C-alpha angles and dihedrals in degrees: 000000000000122000091251091057095049118116088216109094092204091060092046092055101038101089096042091044093053091051093048090051091051091046092050092050092052101036094050087084092066098066088041090058094045091052088051089058092062094070117029091200088056095046097083093052090046092052089049089050092049092048090049090047096051091040089055091061106095119245092234089059090057090048089048091052092048093048094044094045095047092041091051092048097046093045092048093049090046091051092050092050091051095056 
């Protein structure tokens, strides 16, 4: 039984939720950068803040995201081709 067919709502949402959380962590730097563009004097501080934010995300979390994303994509594509 695949996760999408599961009667358990938690199982159905687990993979997409993981990806949404990871996207949010990475994409948060975009609005921060846009806000920095409103005030040039503030831009340098915002860039430093973005760099510190991204540097604070542990390297294993990036590896986990990549593994989860690629694994999910490959498994989903493989499952579609088997049908």
